[in-house]
TORLUM-740438 format. One line per 3 residues: number of its first residue (from 1); for each residue y, x, z of N, C-alpha, C. Coordinates in steps of 0.1 Angstrom, whole numbers. Layout:
BEGIN
NUM	Y/X/Z/Y/X/Z/Y/X/Z | ...
//
This chain:
BEGIN
1	-12/8/-1/-2/-1/-1/13/9/0 | 24/6/-8/34/12/-9/43/11/3 | 48/23/11/57/19/22/65/19/15
4	73/5/22/89/-1/15/98/2/29 | 105/10/31/116/5/39/129/-1/34 | 132/-10/44/144/-19/42/159/-10/47
7	166/-11/43/178/-2/49/192/-12/49 | 203/-10/50/212/-18/53/219/-22/39 | 216/-7/29/220/-7/14/211/-17/5
10	198/-19/10/185/-25/1/173/-19/3 | 165/-12/-7/151/-8/1/149/6/-7 | 140/12/-1/136/24/-3/121/27/-5
13	118/34/-18/104/35/-14/101/47/-27 | 86/53/-28/80/60/-35/81/57/-46 | 83/68/-58/75/62/-70/69/76/-76
16	57/74/-82/50/86/-91/53/80/-104 | 59/90/-112/64/91/-125/53/101/-132 | 50/94/-146/42/103/-155/53/100/-169
19	61/112/-172/67/113/-185/58/114/-194 | 64/114/-206/55/117/-219/46/107/-220 | 43/96/-215/35/85/-217/35/78/-233
22	28/70/-238/30/65/-249/36/50/-249 | 39/44/-233/48/33/-236/54/35/-222 | 66/26/-218/71/25/-205/64/14/-198
25	59/17/-187/52/4/-179/49/7/-163 | 49/-3/-156/49/-3/-144/34/-4/-141 | 26/5/-132/12/-1/-133/6/-1/-121
28	16/-5/-107/12/-7/-96/13/5/-86 | 1/2/-78/4/14/-65/-9/23/-70 | -4/38/-65/-6/50/-67/-5/57/-53
31	-17/58/-45/-18/69/-32/-1/66/-26 | 1/53/-24/15/49/-14/26/50/-21 | 25/52/-39/38/51/-40/36/41/-55
34	45/39/-59/48/30/-73/44/38/-84 | 37/34/-93/29/46/-104/38/39/-117 | 47/49/-124/52/45/-135/54/55/-147
37	53/46/-159/47/57/-168/60/55/-176 | 66/65/-186/76/68/-192/73/76/-202 | 81/72/-215/80/78/-227/90/92/-227
40	98/90/-220/111/103/-220/103/112/-211 | 108/127/-218/105/138/-213/111/139/-200 | 106/150/-193/111/153/-181/120/166/-186
43	127/163/-195/141/174/-195/153/169/-197 | 165/176/-190/179/171/-193/176/154/-183 | 169/153/-173/172/143/-168/170/127/-176
46	162/131/-187/159/120/-194/148/107/-189 | 140/116/-181/126/107/-172/133/99/-159 | 144/108/-153/152/101/-142/159/91/-148
49	170/91/-159/176/81/-164/168/69/-171 | 153/70/-176/147/63/-185/139/53/-169 | 137/57/-159/131/57/-144/141/42/-139
52	154/49/-137/167/39/-133/168/27/-143 | 170/27/-155/168/18/-162/154/10/-164 | 145/14/-163/133/7/-163/130/-1/-149
55	136/5/-136/134/-3/-126/146/-13/-126 | 156/-11/-131/169/-20/-129/165/-35/-140 | 157/-30/-150/152/-38/-157/147/-50/-153
58	134/-45/-144/122/-53/-142/127/-60/-127 | 137/-54/-122/144/-60/-109/158/-69/-111 | 161/-69/-123/173/-77/-130/184/-72/-121
61	187/-61/-115/199/-52/-108/207/-47/-122 | 216/-41/-116/225/-29/-126/216/-13/-124 | 217/-7/-136/214/4/-133/220/11/-122
64	235/9/-118/242/22/-105/232/14/-95 | 225/1/-94/220/-2/-80/208/7/-75 | 201/16/-88/189/19/-85/194/38/-87
67	190/43/-74/191/57/-72/184/67/-71 | 184/78/-73/169/87/-69/177/95/-59 | 169/94/-45/170/99/-35/167/112/-34
70	157/114/-38/149/127/-38/138/129/-45 | 134/141/-48/123/144/-59/128/144/-80 | 145/146/-77/147/145/-89/143/153/-101
73	136/169/-99/129/175/-105/114/171/-104 | 107/166/-95/92/161/-90/88/150/-101 | 74/148/-95/70/133/-106/72/124/-93
76	69/130/-82/71/122/-66/89/116/-63 | 90/107/-66/107/108/-59/106/95/-52 | 119/98/-43/120/87/-33/134/77/-42
79	132/65/-44/145/57/-52/146/48/-43 | 159/45/-44/166/35/-37/176/27/-43 | 173/12/-41/176/1/-49/184/-9/-41
82	195/-7/-45/207/-13/-41/205/-30/-38 | 208/-42/-32/211/-54/-32/195/-62/-35 | 185/-58/-28/171/-64/-33/165/-63/-19
85	152/-73/-18/144/-74/-7/138/-70/-11 | 126/-65/2/112/-63/3/101/-69/-8 | 104/-81/-8/98/-90/-19/98/-90/-29
88	110/-83/-37/108/-82/-47/101/-65/-56 | 99/-58/-48/96/-49/-47/80/-51/-49 | 73/-61/-40/61/-65/-40/58/-72/-53
91	65/-77/-55/64/-87/-69/60/-76/-83 | 65/-64/-83/65/-54/-96/50/-54/-90 | 41/-53/-80/27/-46/-78/21/-59/-83
94	27/-73/-86/14/-81/-93/16/-85/-104
//
């Protein structure tokens, strides 16, 4: 199960990114993190930008509401999303 921390700004959780995939997709839980496949390569922050856009699109929030708190150069990232509840993240898993 993904550990989702509720903060004053929204929610925080871990994301495991697989760059250079054949398609963009959210694939559920993997070792306590949300597993996300991205077509973007991990250079020049392209994968990070694609992650922010994908999460914003699925959660129906502006891209500016999605922040990468840590792991910008890693496959495992800590993400904060403002203005949503824990329930919205749980909906991504189903």
